[in-house]
C-alpha positions in Angstrom: 37.6 41.8 -1.9 35.8 41.7 -5.2 36.2 42.9 -8.8 33.0 43.6 -9.3 32.7 47.4 -8.9 29.7 49.4 -8.2 30.0 53.2 -7.3 28.0 54.8 -4.4 24.1 54.7 -4.0 24.1 59.1 -4.0 26.7 58.4 -7.2 23.1 56.1 -9.0 20.9 59.6 -7.0 22.5 62.2 -8.5 22.6 60.1 -12.3 19.3 59.2 -11.9 17.0 60.7 -9.6 15.9 60.0 -6.1 13.4 56.5 -7.2 15.2 55.6 -10.8 18.7 55.6 -8.8 17.5 53.2 -5.8 16.3 51.0 -7.9 19.6 51.2 -10.3 21.4 50.7 -7.1 19.7 48.3 -6.0 20.1 46.0 -9.3 23.8 46.8 -9.2 23.9 45.2 -5.3 22.2 42.0 -6.9 24.4 42.0 -9.4 27.9 41.7 -7.8 26.4 39.1 -5.2 25.7 36.9 -8.2 29.5 38.0 -9.6 30.8 37.2 -6.4 29.2 33.7 -5.5 30.9 32.7 -8.4 33.2 30.0 -8.0 35.4 30.6 -11.0 36.9 33.4 -12.4 35.0 34.0 -15.4 35.7 33.4 -18.9 38.1 30.4 -17.7 36.9 26.8 -19.7 35.5 25.8 -16.1 33.2 28.8 -15.7 32.0 28.1 -18.7 31.5 24.3 -18.1 30.3 25.9 -14.8 28.1 28.0 -16.3 26.8 26.2 -19.4 27.3 22.4 -18.4 29.2 20.6 -19.7 28.0 20.0 -23.3 27.1 23.8 -24.2 29.9 24.9 -22.2 32.2 23.0 -24.0 31.0 25.1 -27.5 30.7 28.9 -26.0 34.2 28.5 -24.1 35.5 27.0 -28.1 33.9 30.0 -29.5 35.2 32.8 -26.3 38.7 32.0 -27.4 
């Protein structure tokens, strides 16, 4: 089960109108797909190293904690 939850298509259509609502929903689906494909839990040291590489990941992790 994913930790990234999105609302229903109907919710986005009601909030933004038909055309824009479908676009927002499609963008949210892409974000969810990317989030679910990550091999590590977000914002852990391993995630920073995977996401940004060894050197940049270490720097970003240290500034995060």
